[in-house]
C-alpha positions in Angstrom: -0.1 12.7 -37.8 2.8 15.2 -37.6 6.2 14.3 -39.0 8.9 17.0 -39.2 10.5 17.2 -42.6 13.9 16.4 -41.2 12.9 13.3 -39.7 13.8 10.0 -41.4 10.9 7.6 -41.4 10.7 4.4 -43.3 7.8 3.9 -45.7 7.3 0.6 -44.1 6.9 1.9 -40.5 3.4 1.7 -39.3 2.3 5.0 -37.5 -1.2 5.3 -36.2 -3.2 8.6 -36.3 -2.1 11.3 -33.9 1.6 10.2 -33.8 4.1 13.1 -33.7 7.7 12.8 -35.0 10.0 15.7 -34.0 13.1 16.9 -36.1 15.9 14.6 -36.9 14.5 11.5 -35.5 14.8 8.1 -37.2 12.1 5.5 -37.5 13.1 2.1 -38.8 11.0 -0.1 -41.3 9.8 -2.7 -38.8 8.5 -0.2 -36.3 4.9 0.2 -35.1 3.9 3.3 -33.1 0.5 3.7 -31.5 -1.8 6.7 -31.5 -0.8 9.9 -29.6 2.8 8.8 -29.0 5.4 11.7 -29.3 8.9 10.9 -30.5 11.2 13.8 -29.6 14.1 15.3 -31.6 17.1 13.0 -32.5 15.4 9.7 -31.1 16.0 6.5 -32.8 13.5 3.7 -33.0 14.5 0.6 -34.9 14.2 -3.1 -35.2 11.0 -5.1 -34.7 9.6 -2.7 -32.2 6.0 -2.1 -31.2 5.1 1.0 -29.2 1.6 1.5 -27.7 -0.4 4.7 -27.4 0.5 8.0 -25.8 4.1 7.3 -25.0 6.4 10.3 -24.7 10.0 9.6 -26.0 12.4 12.4 -25.3 15.5 13.5 -27.3 18.5 11.2 -28.1 16.8 8.0 -26.7 17.5 4.8 -28.6 14.7 2.2 -28.7 14.7 -1.3 -30.1 18.4 -1.4 -31.2 20.2 -4.8 -31.3 20.9 -6.3 -27.8 24.4 -5.8 -26.4 25.0 -9.6 -26.3 27.6 -11.6 -27.9 25.2 -14.3 -28.9 23.0 -12.0 -31.0 23.5 -12.6 -34.7 20.8 -10.4 -36.3 17.8 -12.5 -35.6 14.4 -11.1 -35.7 13.8 -10.4 -31.9 11.5 -7.9 -30.5 10.7 -5.0 -28.2 7.2 -4.5 -27.0 6.3 -1.3 -25.2 2.7 -0.6 -23.7 0.9 2.8 -23.2 1.5 6.1 -21.5 5.2 5.5 -20.7 7.6 8.4 -20.3 11.1 7.7 -21.8 13.5 10.6 -20.9 16.7 11.8 -22.5 19.4 9.3 -23.6 17.5 6.1 -22.5 18.4 2.9 -24.2 16.2 -0.1 -24.5 17.4 -3.2 -26.4 15.4 -5.9 -28.1 15.6 -9.5 -27.0 17.8 -12.4 -27.8 16.8 -15.8 -29.1 18.2 -17.7 -26.1 16.3 -15.4 -23.7 12.9 -15.8 -25.4 13.3 -13.2 -28.1 11.2 -10.3 -26.5 12.0 -7.3 -24.3 8.6 -6.5 -22.7 7.6 -3.3 -21.0 4.1 -2.7 -19.6 2.3 0.7 -19.3 2.8 4.0 -17.1 6.4 3.5 -16.5 9.0 6.3 -16.1 12.5 5.8 -17.4 14.5 8.7 -16.3 17.6 10.1 -18.2 20.4 7.6 -19.3 18.7 4.6 -17.8 19.3 1.3 -19.6 17.0 -1.7 -20.2 19.0 -4.7 -21.6 17.8 -7.6 -23.6 15.0 -9.9 -22.5 14.0 -7.7 -19.5 10.4 -7.9 -18.5 9.0 -4.8 -16.8 5.4 -4.4 -15.4 3.3 -1.3 -14.9 4.1 1.9 -13.0 7.8 1.2 -12.5 10.3 3.9 -12.1 13.9 3.8 -13.0 15.7 6.9 -11.8 18.6 8.6 -13.7 21.4 6.2 -14.9 19.9 3.1 -13.5 21.1 0.1 -15.4 19.4 -3.4 -15.9 21.5 -6.3 -17.2 19.7 -8.9 -19.4 16.8 -11.1 -18.3 15.7 -9.0 -15.3 12.1 -9.0 -14.2 10.6 -6.0 -12.4 7.0 -6.3 -11.1 4.5 -3.5 -10.9 5.0 -0.3 -8.8 8.8 -1.0 -8.0 11.0 2.1 -7.8 14.8 2.0 -8.5 16.9 5.0 -7.3 19.5 6.8 -9.3 22.6 4.9 -10.5 21.3 1.5 -9.3 22.8 -1.5 -11.0 20.9 -4.8 -11.3 22.5 -8.2 -12.1 21.2 -10.3 -14.8 18.4 -12.7 -14.1 17.3 -10.9 -10.9 13.6 -10.6 -10.1 12.4 -7.5 -8.3 9.0 -7.7 -6.5 6.2 -5.4 -6.7 6.0 -2.2 -4.5 9.7 -2.7 -3.7 12.2 0.2 -3.4 16.0 0.1 -4.0 18.0 3.1 -2.9 20.2 5.1 -5.1 23.7 3.9 -6.0 22.9 0.4 -4.9 24.0 -2.8 -6.6 21.4 -5.7 -6.6 22.7 -9.1 -7.3 19.9 -11.2 -5.8 16.1 -11.2 -6.0 14.4 -8.3 -4.4 11.4 -9.4 -2.3 8.0 -7.5 -2.9 7.0 -4.7 -0.6 10.6 -4.3 0.9 13.3 -1.6 0.9 16.9 -2.3 0.1 20.1 -0.2 -0.1 23.9 -0.7 -0.5 26.4 -2.4 -2.7 25.6 -5.2 -2.4 22.2 -4.2 -1.4 20.7 -5.5 1.9 17.1 -5.3 3.1 16.1 -2.5 5.6 12.5 -3.6 6.2 9.1 -3.0 4.4 8.8 -0.1 2.1 6.7 1.9 4.4 6.6 5.2 2.5 5.7 3.5 -0.8 3.1 1.3 0.8 1.3 4.3 2.4 1.5 6.3 -0.9 -0.2 3.5 -2.6 -2.9 3.3 0.1 -2.1 0.1 1.7 -4.1 -0.2 4.9 -2.5 0.0 8.3 -3.3 -3.5 9.0 -1.7 -4.7 5.8 1.5 -2.8 6.7 1.6 -4.3 10.2 1.3 -7.8 8.8 4.1 -7.1 6.3 6.4 -5.7 9.2 5.7 -8.9 11.4 6.2 -11.1 8.4 9.5 -9.5 7.6 10.9 -9.9 11.3 9.8 -13.6 11.2 11.3 -14.4 7.9 14.5 -12.2 8.0 15.3 -11.7 11.6 14.1 -14.6 13.6 17.0 -16.9 12.6 14.5 -19.6 11.5 14.9 -21.5 8.4 12.6 -20.3 5.7 10.2 -23.3 6.1 9.9 -22.8 9.8 9.4 -19.1 9.4 6.4 -19.8 7.0 5.0 -22.1 9.5 5.3 -19.6 12.3 3.7 -16.9 10.0 0.7 -19.3 9.5 0.4 -20.0 13.3 0.7 -16.5 14.7 -0.5 -14.2 11.9 -3.8 -13.5 10.2 -2.9 -14.0 6.5 -3.7 -11.6 3.8 -2.9 -11.4 0.2 0.3 -9.3 0.6 1.9 -11.7 3.0 0.8 -14.6 0.7 2.4 -13.0 -2.3 5.6 -12.3 -0.3 5.9 -16.1 0.7 5.1 -17.2 -2.8 7.8 -15.0 -4.3 10.4 -16.4 -1.9 9.3 -19.9 -2.6 9.7 -19.5 -6.3 12.9 -21.1 -7.6 15.4 -18.4 -7.9 18.6 -18.2 -10.2 20.2 -15.6 -8.0 19.0 -16.2 -4.4 17.1 -13.8 -2.3 18.3 -10.4 -0.9 18.7 -10.6 2.9 18.5 -8.4 5.8 21.2 -5.8 6.7 22.1 -7.5 10.0 
């Protein structure tokens, strides 16, 4: 363990072997940090915050501070962060609220670029990227491998499906279907996320099925129930198409982001 003498670390904090705390950082009494995590200069980690192994926390980030929610009254709410995440400069990640379940939850191998913000009660999976100055409101759910471009703003209670891509400076106010690409303010769909799917080694057959499913669901003019029936009749189902349909069948608080035309 390496703790710089200028850092302020509570004696009650639980730090595993191999943790590094750089100059002028502050670690609160209820914090737990896993092995190999590096906390950069001037970072602040406070509250009931649990951080896994091998995370990199860059300067001036604020992790586990109280949520920016008027309902919060000092309750013991939590932030749980997995392993191998990279949290760049000036990132802010809030704890949960009682009415939102009490936990902000983040998985592993995520990248939070500079000035991005994760609000209370968000749930983020694995290998997600938030580019610079991207902002999540409360209660947002982001599934694995989604990418949000720079300066994207996400409305509260929105769900973002896996392997989706949201272009920079977009405003997303409705749920984002998995495997799709969206852009604009408000954001609209522009078809499957072809570049992302290829980078993650989706087969050509799977990508073609997603293309055809997208056209039937979003461009045929059919009601969703009829579109699903048409997909079952005309296409050979695979797990990606099944997941797309299941995501859209889930009861949504915000509705579903639709096509650009």
